[in-house]
N, CA, C, O and CB atoms as a CASP TS submission, in Angstrom:
PFRMAT TS
TARGET T0000
AUTHOR 0000-0000-0000
METHOD Language model
MODEL 1
PARENT N/A
ATOM      1  N   UNK     1      91.894  99.224  89.743  1.00  0.00           N
ATOM      2  CA  UNK     1      91.745  98.949  91.155  1.00  0.00           C
ATOM      3  C   UNK     1      90.787  99.966  91.768  1.00  0.00           C
ATOM      4  O   UNK     1      90.853 101.157  91.463  1.00  0.00           O
ATOM      5  CB  UNK     1      93.115  98.978  91.866  1.00  0.00           C
ATOM      6  N   UNK     2      89.920  99.499  92.612  1.00  0.00           N
ATOM      7  CA  UNK     2      88.985 100.343  93.350  1.00  0.00           C
ATOM      8  C   UNK     2      89.783 101.175  94.353  1.00  0.00           C
ATOM      9  O   UNK     2      90.592 100.611  95.090  1.00  0.00           O
ATOM     10  CB  UNK     2      87.887  99.483  94.072  1.00  0.00           C
ATOM     11  N   UNK     3      89.591 102.468  94.410  1.00  0.00           N
ATOM     12  CA  UNK     3      90.443 103.372  95.173  1.00  0.00           C
ATOM     13  C   UNK     3      89.864 103.839  96.514  1.00  0.00           C
ATOM     14  O   UNK     3      90.513 104.638  97.190  1.00  0.00           O
ATOM     15  CB  UNK     3      90.742 104.556  94.344  1.00  0.00           C
ATOM     16  N   UNK     4      88.713 103.395  96.921  1.00  0.00           N
ATOM     17  CA  UNK     4      88.078 103.915  98.133  1.00  0.00           C
ATOM     18  C   UNK     4      88.915 103.697  99.387  1.00  0.00           C
ATOM     19  O   UNK     4      88.826 104.499 100.317  1.00  0.00           O
ATOM     20  CB  UNK     4      86.731 103.274  98.317  1.00  0.00           C
ATOM     21  N   UNK     5      89.718 102.652  99.447  1.00  0.00           N
ATOM     22  CA  UNK     5      90.521 102.351 100.630  1.00  0.00           C
ATOM     23  C   UNK     5      91.986 102.710 100.441  1.00  0.00           C
ATOM     24  O   UNK     5      92.810 102.408 101.305  1.00  0.00           O
ATOM     25  CB  UNK     5      90.400 100.887 100.978  1.00  0.00           C
ATOM     26  N   UNK     6      92.323 103.344  99.336  1.00  0.00           N
ATOM     27  CA  UNK     6      93.711 103.687  99.044  1.00  0.00           C
ATOM     28  C   UNK     6      94.274 104.593 100.139  1.00  0.00           C
ATOM     29  O   UNK     6      93.738 105.667 100.409  1.00  0.00           O
ATOM     30  CB  UNK     6      93.823 104.373  97.666  1.00  0.00           C
ATOM     31  N   UNK     7      95.367 104.141 100.765  1.00  0.00           N
ATOM     32  CA  UNK     7      96.067 104.864 101.833  1.00  0.00           C
ATOM     33  C   UNK     7      95.250 105.062 103.101  1.00  0.00           C
ATOM     34  O   UNK     7      95.570 105.940 103.902  1.00  0.00           O
ATOM     35  CB  UNK     7      96.496 106.193 101.328  1.00  0.00           C
ATOM     36  N   UNK     8      94.211 104.276 103.301  1.00  0.00           N
ATOM     37  CA  UNK     8      93.445 104.293 104.556  1.00  0.00           C
ATOM     38  C   UNK     8      94.002 103.202 105.463  1.00  0.00           C
ATOM     39  O   UNK     8      94.471 102.170 104.982  1.00  0.00           O
ATOM     40  CB  UNK     8      91.901 104.081 104.297  1.00  0.00           C
ATOM     41  N   UNK     9      93.950 103.426 106.757  1.00  0.00           N
ATOM     42  CA  UNK     9      94.355 102.411 107.727  1.00  0.00           C
ATOM     43  C   UNK     9      93.099 101.717 108.221  1.00  0.00           C
ATOM     44  O   UNK     9      92.149 102.367 108.657  1.00  0.00           O
ATOM     45  CB  UNK     9      95.165 103.037 108.916  1.00  0.00           C
ATOM     46  N   UNK    10      93.100 100.378 108.150  1.00  0.00           N
ATOM     47  CA  UNK    10      91.935  99.591 108.558  1.00  0.00           C
ATOM     48  C   UNK    10      92.382  98.592 109.622  1.00  0.00           C
ATOM     49  O   UNK    10      93.358  97.869 109.428  1.00  0.00           O
ATOM     50  CB  UNK    10      91.281  98.856 107.332  1.00  0.00           C
ATOM     51  N   UNK    11      91.669  98.554 110.741  1.00  0.00           N
ATOM     52  CA  UNK    11      91.935  97.598 111.816  1.00  0.00           C
ATOM     53  C   UNK    11      90.928  96.464 111.697  1.00  0.00           C
ATOM     54  O   UNK    11      89.720  96.692 111.656  1.00  0.00           O
ATOM     55  CB  UNK    11      91.852  98.280 113.228  1.00  0.00           C
ATOM     56  N   UNK    12      91.445  95.227 111.641  1.00  0.00           N
ATOM     57  CA  UNK    12      90.571  94.054 111.543  1.00  0.00           C
ATOM     58  C   UNK    12      90.909  93.117 112.693  1.00  0.00           C
ATOM     59  O   UNK    12      92.019  92.588 112.759  1.00  0.00           O
ATOM     60  CB  UNK    12      90.732  93.329 110.158  1.00  0.00           C
ATOM     61  N   UNK    13      89.955  92.906 113.601  1.00  0.00           N
ATOM     62  CA  UNK    13      90.151  91.938 114.676  1.00  0.00           C
ATOM     63  C   UNK    13      89.673  90.582 114.179  1.00  0.00           C
ATOM     64  O   UNK    13      88.703  90.494 113.427  1.00  0.00           O
ATOM     65  CB  UNK    13      89.390  92.364 115.978  1.00  0.00           C
ATOM     66  N   UNK    14      90.351  89.536 114.600  1.00  0.00           N
ATOM     67  CA  UNK    14      90.037  88.208 114.088  1.00  0.00           C
ATOM     68  C   UNK    14      90.385  88.112 112.610  1.00  0.00           C
ATOM     69  O   UNK    14      89.721  87.406 111.850  1.00  0.00           O
ATOM     70  CB  UNK    14      88.555  87.880 114.309  1.00  0.00           C
ATOM     71  N   UNK    15      91.432  88.827 112.210  1.00  0.00           N
ATOM     72  CA  UNK    15      91.739  88.986 110.798  1.00  0.00           C
ATOM     73  C   UNK    15      92.571  87.902 110.163  1.00  0.00           C
ATOM     74  O   UNK    15      92.823  87.963 108.959  1.00  0.00           O
ATOM     75  CB  UNK    15      92.416  90.234 110.610  1.00  0.00           C
ATOM     76  N   UNK    16      93.015  86.900 110.922  1.00  0.00           N
ATOM     77  CA  UNK    16      93.924  85.920 110.338  1.00  0.00           C
ATOM     78  C   UNK    16      93.246  84.619 109.922  1.00  0.00           C
ATOM     79  O   UNK    16      93.919  83.686 109.481  1.00  0.00           O
ATOM     80  CB  UNK    16      95.012  85.616 111.309  1.00  0.00           C
ATOM     81  N   UNK    17      91.925  84.545 110.056  1.00  0.00           N
ATOM     82  CA  UNK    17      91.237  83.315 109.634  1.00  0.00           C
ATOM     83  C   UNK    17      89.821  83.640 109.171  1.00  0.00           C
ATOM     84  O   UNK    17      89.244  84.664 109.537  1.00  0.00           O
ATOM     85  CB  UNK    17      91.201  82.278 110.789  1.00  0.00           C
ATOM     86  N   UNK    18      89.294  82.762 108.377  1.00  0.00           N
ATOM     87  CA  UNK    18      87.907  82.859 107.944  1.00  0.00           C
ATOM     88  C   UNK    18      87.570  84.137 107.200  1.00  0.00           C
ATOM     89  O   UNK    18      88.318  84.587 106.332  1.00  0.00           O
ATOM     90  CB  UNK    18      87.022  82.740 109.113  1.00  0.00           C
ATOM     91  N   UNK    19      86.435  84.710 107.553  1.00  0.00           N
ATOM     92  CA  UNK    19      85.948  85.924 106.897  1.00  0.00           C
ATOM     93  C   UNK    19      86.902  87.093 107.135  1.00  0.00           C
ATOM     94  O   UNK    19      87.111  87.908 106.237  1.00  0.00           O
ATOM     95  CB  UNK    19      84.541  86.277 107.402  1.00  0.00           C
ATOM     96  N   UNK    20      87.476  87.185 108.322  1.00  0.00           N
ATOM     97  CA  UNK    20      88.416  88.258 108.618  1.00  0.00           C
ATOM     98  C   UNK    20      89.639  88.213 107.726  1.00  0.00           C
ATOM     99  O   UNK    20      90.117  89.251 107.268  1.00  0.00           O
ATOM    100  CB  UNK    20      88.838  88.192 110.058  1.00  0.00           C
ATOM    101  N   UNK    21      90.148  87.019 107.476  1.00  0.00           N
ATOM    102  CA  UNK    21      91.315  86.854 106.611  1.00  0.00           C
ATOM    103  C   UNK    21      91.003  87.317 105.194  1.00  0.00           C
ATOM    104  O   UNK    21      91.772  88.074 104.601  1.00  0.00           O
ATOM    105  CB  UNK    21      91.778  85.390 106.601  1.00  0.00           C
ATOM    106  N   UNK    22      89.903  86.874 104.663  1.00  0.00           N
ATOM    107  CA  UNK    22      89.518  87.266 103.304  1.00  0.00           C
ATOM    108  C   UNK    22      89.261  88.761 103.216  1.00  0.00           C
ATOM    109  O   UNK    22      89.587  89.391 102.210  1.00  0.00           O
ATOM    110  CB  UNK    22      88.275  86.496 102.856  1.00  0.00           C
ATOM    111  N   UNK    23      88.677  89.331 104.265  1.00  0.00           N
ATOM    112  CA  UNK    23      88.467  90.773 104.309  1.00  0.00           C
ATOM    113  C   UNK    23      89.797  91.512 104.237  1.00  0.00           C
ATOM    114  O   UNK    23      89.926  92.490 103.501  1.00  0.00           O
ATOM    115  CB  UNK    23      87.709  91.167 105.582  1.00  0.00           C
ATOM    116  N   UNK    24      90.785  91.048 104.999  1.00  0.00           N
ATOM    117  CA  UNK    24      92.114  91.668 104.971  1.00  0.00           C
ATOM    118  C   UNK    24      92.734  91.599 103.584  1.00  0.00           C
ATOM    119  O   UNK    24      93.291  92.586 103.103  1.00  0.00           O
ATOM    120  CB  UNK    24      93.036  90.992 105.983  1.00  0.00           C
ATOM    121  N   UNK    25      92.642  90.454 102.946  1.00  0.00           N
ATOM    122  CA  UNK    25      93.219  90.288 101.613  1.00  0.00           C
ATOM    123  C   UNK    25      92.558  91.240 100.626  1.00  0.00           C
ATOM    124  O   UNK    25      93.241  91.878  99.824  1.00  0.00           O
ATOM    125  CB  UNK    25      93.069  88.833 101.134  1.00  0.00           C
ATOM    126  N   UNK    26      91.236  91.340 100.680  1.00  0.00           N
ATOM    127  CA  UNK    26      90.529  92.228  99.757  1.00  0.00           C
ATOM    128  C   UNK    26      90.835  93.690 100.035  1.00  0.00           C
ATOM    129  O   UNK    26      91.051  94.462  99.101  1.00  0.00           O
ATOM    130  CB  UNK    26      89.031  91.992  99.843  1.00  0.00           C
ATOM    131  N   UNK    27      90.856  94.083 101.301  1.00  0.00           N
ATOM    132  CA  UNK    27      91.162  95.466 101.637  1.00  0.00           C
ATOM    133  C   UNK    27      92.573  95.846 101.192  1.00  0.00           C
ATOM    134  O   UNK    27      92.792  96.952 100.697  1.00  0.00           O
ATOM    135  CB  UNK    27      91.006  95.692 103.138  1.00  0.00           C
ATOM    136  N   UNK    28      93.522  94.938 101.367  1.00  0.00           N
ATOM    137  CA  UNK    28      94.892  95.193 100.914  1.00  0.00           C
ATOM    138  C   UNK    28      94.917  95.355  99.400  1.00  0.00           C
ATOM    139  O   UNK    28      95.630  96.210  98.874  1.00  0.00           O
ATOM    140  CB  UNK    28      95.838  94.050 101.350  1.00  0.00           C
ATOM    141  N   UNK    29      94.144  94.537  98.705  1.00  0.00           N
ATOM    142  CA  UNK    29      94.049  94.634  97.250  1.00  0.00           C
ATOM    143  C   UNK    29      93.525  96.006  96.831  1.00  0.00           C
ATOM    144  O   UNK    29      93.909  96.536  95.788  1.00  0.00           O
ATOM    145  CB  UNK    29      93.137  93.525  96.697  1.00  0.00           C
ATOM    146  N   UNK    30      92.642  96.575  97.656  1.00  0.00           N
ATOM    147  CA  UNK    30      92.066  97.881  97.352  1.00  0.00           C
ATOM    148  C   UNK    30      92.911  99.043  97.885  1.00  0.00           C
ATOM    149  O   UNK    30      92.480 100.195  97.830  1.00  0.00           O
ATOM    150  CB  UNK    30      90.671  97.965  97.924  1.00  0.00           C
ATOM    151  N   UNK    31      94.103  98.751  98.397  1.00  0.00           N
ATOM    152  CA  UNK    31      95.030  99.797  98.783  1.00  0.00           C
ATOM    153  C   UNK    31      95.075 100.172 100.247  1.00  0.00           C
ATOM    154  O   UNK    31      95.788 101.104 100.617  1.00  0.00           O
ATOM    155  CB  UNK    31      94.724 100.971  98.035  1.00  0.00           C
ATOM    156  N   UNK    32      94.336  99.474 101.091  1.00  0.00           N
ATOM    157  CA  UNK    32      94.328  99.788 102.520  1.00  0.00           C
ATOM    158  C   UNK    32      95.606  99.302 103.192  1.00  0.00           C
ATOM    159  O   UNK    32      96.214  98.320 102.766  1.00  0.00           O
ATOM    160  CB  UNK    32      93.104  99.162 103.200  1.00  0.00           C
ATOM    161  N   UNK    33      96.002 100.003 104.247  1.00  0.00           N
ATOM    162  CA  UNK    33      97.085  99.567 105.124  1.00  0.00           C
ATOM    163  C   UNK    33      96.410  98.840 106.285  1.00  0.00           C
ATOM    164  O   UNK    33      95.564  99.419 106.967  1.00  0.00           O
ATOM    165  CB  UNK    33      97.990 100.791 105.626  1.00  0.00           C
ATOM    166  N   UNK    34      96.771  97.585 106.515  1.00  0.00           N
ATOM    167  CA  UNK    34      96.069  96.747 107.481  1.00  0.00           C
ATOM    168  C   UNK    34      96.764  96.675 108.822  1.00  0.00           C
ATOM    169  O   UNK    34      97.989  96.584 108.898  1.00  0.00           O
ATOM    170  CB  UNK    34      95.910  95.370 106.935  1.00  0.00           C
ATOM    171  N   UNK    35      95.966  96.718 109.885  1.00  0.00           N
ATOM    172  CA  UNK    35      96.395  96.384 111.233  1.00  0.00           C
ATOM    173  C   UNK    35      95.547  95.180 111.610  1.00  0.00           C
ATOM    174  O   UNK    35      94.328  95.279 111.748  1.00  0.00           O
ATOM    175  CB  UNK    35      96.224  97.605 112.261  1.00  0.00           C
ATOM    176  N   UNK    36      96.209  94.044 111.774  1.00  0.00           N
ATOM    177  CA  UNK    36      95.505  92.777 111.971  1.00  0.00           C
ATOM    178  C   UNK    36      95.687  92.308 113.410  1.00  0.00           C
ATOM    179  O   UNK    36      96.809  92.209 113.907  1.00  0.00           O
ATOM    180  CB  UNK    36      96.015  91.699 110.979  1.00  0.00           C
ATOM    181  N   UNK    37      94.579  92.023 114.066  1.00  0.00           N
ATOM    182  CA  UNK    37      94.605  91.438 115.404  1.00  0.00           C
ATOM    183  C   UNK    37      94.048  90.030 115.343  1.00  0.00           C
ATOM    184  O   UNK    37      93.035  89.775 114.692  1.00  0.00           O
ATOM    185  CB  UNK    37      93.803  92.301 116.409  1.00  0.00           C
ATOM    186  N   UNK    38      94.727  89.110 116.034  1.00  0.00           N
ATOM    187  CA  UNK    38      94.253  87.720 116.051  1.00  0.00           C
ATOM    188  C   UNK    38      94.918  86.997 117.213  1.00  0.00           C
ATOM    189  O   UNK    38      95.998  87.394 117.651  1.00  0.00           O
ATOM    190  CB  UNK    38      94.559  86.994 114.693  1.00  0.00           C
ATOM    191  N   UNK    39      94.286  85.941 117.717  1.00  0.00           N
ATOM    192  CA  UNK    39      94.882  85.172 118.812  1.00  0.00           C
ATOM    193  C   UNK    39      95.967  84.217 118.332  1.00  0.00           C
ATOM    194  O   UNK    39      96.890  83.906 119.084  1.00  0.00           O
ATOM    195  CB  UNK    39      93.808  84.391 119.538  1.00  0.00           C
ATOM    196  N   UNK    40      95.872  83.752 117.099  1.00  0.00           N
ATOM    197  CA  UNK    40      96.840  82.793 116.575  1.00  0.00           C
ATOM    198  C   UNK    40      97.998  83.559 115.927  1.00  0.00           C
ATOM    199  O   UNK    40      97.859  84.112 114.836  1.00  0.00           O
ATOM    200  CB  UNK    40      96.167  81.821 115.549  1.00  0.00           C
ATOM    201  N   UNK    41      99.124  83.581 116.610  1.00  0.00           N
ATOM    202  CA  UNK    41     100.269  84.378 116.173  1.00  0.00           C
ATOM    203  C   UNK    41     100.817  83.895 114.832  1.00  0.00           C
ATOM    204  O   UNK    41     101.114  84.709 113.957  1.00  0.00           O
ATOM    205  CB  UNK    41     101.369  84.338 117.227  1.00  0.00           C
ATOM    206  N   UNK    42     100.953  82.587 114.662  1.00  0.00           N
ATOM    207  CA  UNK    42     101.526  82.083 113.407  1.00  0.00           C
ATOM    208  C   UNK    42     100.651  82.435 112.213  1.00  0.00           C
ATOM    209  O   UNK    42     101.168  82.772 111.147  1.00  0.00           O
ATOM    210  CB  UNK    42     101.715  80.567 113.479  1.00  0.00           C
ATOM    211  N   UNK    43      99.339  82.363 112.374  1.00  0.00           N
ATOM    212  CA  UNK    43      98.431  82.701 111.274  1.00  0.00           C
ATOM    213  C   UNK    43      98.491  84.195 110.961  1.00  0.00           C
ATOM    214  O   UNK    43      98.441  84.584 109.794  1.00  0.00           O
ATOM    215  CB  UNK    43      96.988  82.290 111.622  1.00  0.00           C
ATOM    216  N   UNK    44      98.597  85.025 111.981  1.00  0.00           N
ATOM    217  CA  UNK    44      98.686  86.468 111.782  1.00  0.00           C
ATOM    218  C   UNK    44      99.953  86.863 111.046  1.00  0.00           C
ATOM    219  O   UNK    44      99.912  87.662 110.111  1.00  0.00           O
ATOM    220  CB  UNK    44      98.625  87.184 113.111  1.00  0.00           C
ATOM    221  N   UNK    45     101.075  86.304 111.468  1.00  0.00           N
ATOM    222  CA  UNK    45     102.348  86.607 110.803  1.00  0.00           C
ATOM    223  C   UNK    45     102.359  86.097 109.366  1.00  0.00           C
ATOM    224  O   UNK    45     102.892  86.760 108.476  1.00  0.00           O
ATOM    225  CB  UNK    45     103.518  85.993 111.583  1.00  0.00           C
ATOM    226  N   UNK    46     101.780  84.936 109.137  1.00  0.00           N
ATOM    227  CA  UNK    46     101.720  84.380 107.779  1.00  0.00           C
ATOM    228  C   UNK    46     100.870  85.265 106.868  1.00  0.00           C
ATOM    229  O   UNK    46     101.207  85.451 105.699  1.00  0.00           O
ATOM    230  CB  UNK    46     101.151  82.945 107.805  1.00  0.00           C
ATOM    231  N   UNK    47      99.784  85.804 107.388  1.00  0.00           N
ATOM    232  CA  UNK    47      98.929  86.678 106.586  1.00  0.00           C
ATOM    233  C   UNK    47      99.657  87.975 106.231  1.00  0.00           C
ATOM    234  O   UNK    47      99.552  88.454 105.102  1.00  0.00           O
ATOM    235  CB  UNK    47      97.624  86.990 107.340  1.00  0.00           C
ATOM    236  N   UNK    48     100.388  88.539 107.180  1.00  0.00           N
ATOM    237  CA  UNK    48     101.168  89.747 106.898  1.00  0.00           C
ATOM    238  C   UNK    48     102.170  89.470 105.785  1.00  0.00           C
ATOM    239  O   UNK    48     102.321  90.282 104.872  1.00  0.00           O
ATOM    240  CB  UNK    48     101.898  90.242 108.170  1.00  0.00           C
ATOM    241  N   UNK    49     102.851  88.342 105.852  1.00  0.00           N
ATOM    242  CA  UNK    49     103.808  87.978 104.804  1.00  0.00           C
ATOM    243  C   UNK    49     103.118  87.850 103.449  1.00  0.00           C
ATOM    244  O   UNK    49     103.650  88.307 102.436  1.00  0.00           O
ATOM    245  CB  UNK    49     104.514  86.663 105.158  1.00  0.00           C
ATOM    246  N   UNK    50     101.951  87.239 103.426  1.00  0.00           N
ATOM    247  CA  UNK    50     101.200  87.076 102.181  1.00  0.00           C
ATOM    248  C   UNK    50     100.786  88.435 101.596  1.00  0.00           C
ATOM    249  O   UNK    50     100.921  88.668 100.395  1.00  0.00           O
ATOM    250  CB  UNK    50      99.955  86.204 102.424  1.00  0.00           C
ATOM    251  N   UNK    51     100.291  89.311 102.446  1.00  0.00           N
ATOM    252  CA  UNK    51      99.868  90.636 101.991  1.00  0.00           C
ATOM    253  C   UNK    51     101.060  91.430 101.471  1.00  0.00           C
ATOM    254  O   UNK    51     100.977  92.065 100.420  1.00  0.00           O
ATOM    255  CB  UNK    51      99.173  91.402 103.129  1.00  0.00           C
ATOM    256  N   UNK    52     102.158  91.396 102.204  1.00  0.00           N
ATOM    257  CA  UNK    52     103.347  92.140 101.778  1.00  0.00           C
ATOM    258  C   UNK    52     103.949  91.573 100.500  1.00  0.00           C
ATOM    259  O   UNK    52     104.475  92.327  99.681  1.00  0.00           O
ATOM    260  CB  UNK    52     104.391  92.132 102.882  1.00  0.00           C
ATOM    261  N   UNK    53     103.880  90.263 100.316  1.00  0.00           N
ATOM    262  CA  UNK    53     104.399  89.632  99.099  1.00  0.00           C
ATOM    263  C   UNK    53     103.605  90.058  97.868  1.00  0.00           C
ATOM    264  O   UNK    53     104.128  90.062  96.754  1.00  0.00           O
ATOM    265  CB  UNK    53     104.367  88.108  99.237  1.00  0.00           C
ATOM    266  N   UNK    54     102.335  90.419  98.078  1.00  0.00           N
ATOM    267  CA  UNK    54     101.518  90.857  96.954  1.00  0.00           C
ATOM    268  C   UNK    54     101.527  92.378  96.789  1.00  0.00           C
ATOM    269  O   UNK    54     100.756  92.921  95.998  1.00  0.00           O
ATOM    270  CB  UNK    54     100.094  90.368  97.133  1.00  0.00           C
ATOM    271  N   UNK    55     102.403  93.067  97.536  1.00  0.00           N
ATOM    272  CA  UNK    55     102.560  94.503  97.375  1.00  0.00           C
ATOM    273  C   UNK    55     101.809  95.363  98.374  1.00  0.00           C
ATOM    274  O   UNK    55     101.872  96.589  98.292  1.00  0.00           O
ATOM    275  CB  UNK    55     102.139  94.874  96.036  1.00  0.00           C
ATOM    276  N   UNK    56     101.099  94.754  99.315  1.00  0.00           N
ATOM    277  CA  UNK    56     100.345  95.509 100.312  1.00  0.00           C
ATOM    278  C   UNK    56     101.163  95.783 101.556  1.00  0.00           C
ATOM    279  O   UNK    56     102.312  95.355 101.663  1.00  0.00           O
ATOM    280  CB  UNK    56      99.086  94.770 100.686  1.00  0.00           C
ATOM    281  N   UNK    57     100.564  96.499 102.498  1.00  0.00           N
ATOM    282  CA  UNK    57     101.211  96.763 103.776  1.00  0.00           C
ATOM    283  C   UNK    57     100.299  96.296 104.903  1.00  0.00           C
ATOM    284  O   UNK    57      99.087  96.508 104.878  1.00  0.00           O
ATOM    285  CB  UNK    57     101.550  98.269 103.930  1.00  0.00           C
ATOM    286  N   UNK    58     100.916  95.653 105.894  1.00  0.00           N
ATOM    287  CA  UNK    58     100.147  95.129 107.017  1.00  0.00           C
ATOM    288  C   UNK    58     101.041  94.986 108.235  1.00  0.00           C
ATOM    289  O   UNK    58     102.256  94.823 108.124  1.00  0.00           O
ATOM    290  CB  UNK    58      99.505  93.777 106.659  1.00  0.00           C
ATOM    291  N   UNK    59     100.414  95.050 109.391  1.00  0.00           N
ATOM    292  CA  UNK    59     101.087  94.803 110.657  1.00  0.00           C
ATOM    293  C   UNK    59     100.191  93.886 111.478  1.00  0.00           C
ATOM    294  O   UNK    59      98.965  93.959 111.399  1.00  0.00           O
ATOM    295  CB  UNK    59     101.395  96.142 111.420  1.00  0.00           C
ATOM    296  N   UNK    60     100.824  93.020 112.268  1.00  0.00           N
ATOM    297  CA  UNK    60     100.070  92.078 113.084  1.00  0.00           C
ATOM    298  C   UNK    60     100.322  92.357 114.567  1.00  0.00           C
ATOM    299  O   UNK    60     101.452  92.618 114.979  1.00  0.00           O
ATOM    300  CB  UNK    60     100.453  90.622 112.729  1.00  0.00           C
ATOM    301  N   UNK    61      99.255  92.298 115.357  1.00  0.00           N
ATOM    302  CA  UNK    61      99.352  92.424 116.807  1.00  0.00           C
ATOM    303  C   UNK    61      98.549  91.301 117.438  1.00  0.00           C
ATOM    304  O   UNK    61      97.359  91.165 117.154  1.00  0.00           O
ATOM    305  CB  UNK    61      98.847  93.817 117.294  1.00  0.00           C
ATOM    306  N   UNK    62      99.178  90.482 118.300  1.00  0.00           N
ATOM    307  CA  UNK    62      98.449  89.401 118.950  1.00  0.00           C
ATOM    308  C   UNK    62      97.340  89.963 119.850  1.00  0.00           C
ATOM    309  O   UNK    62      97.551  90.942 120.566  1.00  0.00           O
ATOM    310  CB  UNK    62      99.414  88.521 119.771  1.00  0.00           C
ATOM    311  N   UNK    63      96.188  89.352 119.808  1.00  0.00           N
ATOM    312  CA  UNK    63      95.053  89.753 120.630  1.00  0.00           C
ATOM    313  C   UNK    63      94.719  88.608 121.566  1.00  0.00           C
ATOM    314  O   UNK    63      94.508  87.479 121.123  1.00  0.00           O
ATOM    315  CB  UNK    63      93.821  90.139 119.755  1.00  0.00           C
ATOM    316  N   UNK    64      94.672  88.886 122.825  1.00  0.00           N
ATOM    317  CA  UNK    64      94.397  87.839 123.811  1.00  0.00           C
ATOM    318  C   UNK    64      93.036  88.013 124.405  1.00  0.00           C
ATOM    319  O   UNK    64      92.629  87.223 125.257  1.00  0.00           O
ATOM    320  CB  UNK    64      95.439  87.837 124.907  1.00  0.00           C
TER
END
């Protein structure tokens, strides 16, 4: 595993869909702790569950 993001906190706005979503998944794979902002609450919560199920850490905050 690439270690550059290991134990770093990364904030991604628009992180629950499209390019932002894939960025979050990859960063979590590389060891980053994610803070995800998105307008769609259900998509944000689902992404956090997906990241945590694969062993990563993430938190979601609705962005209006």
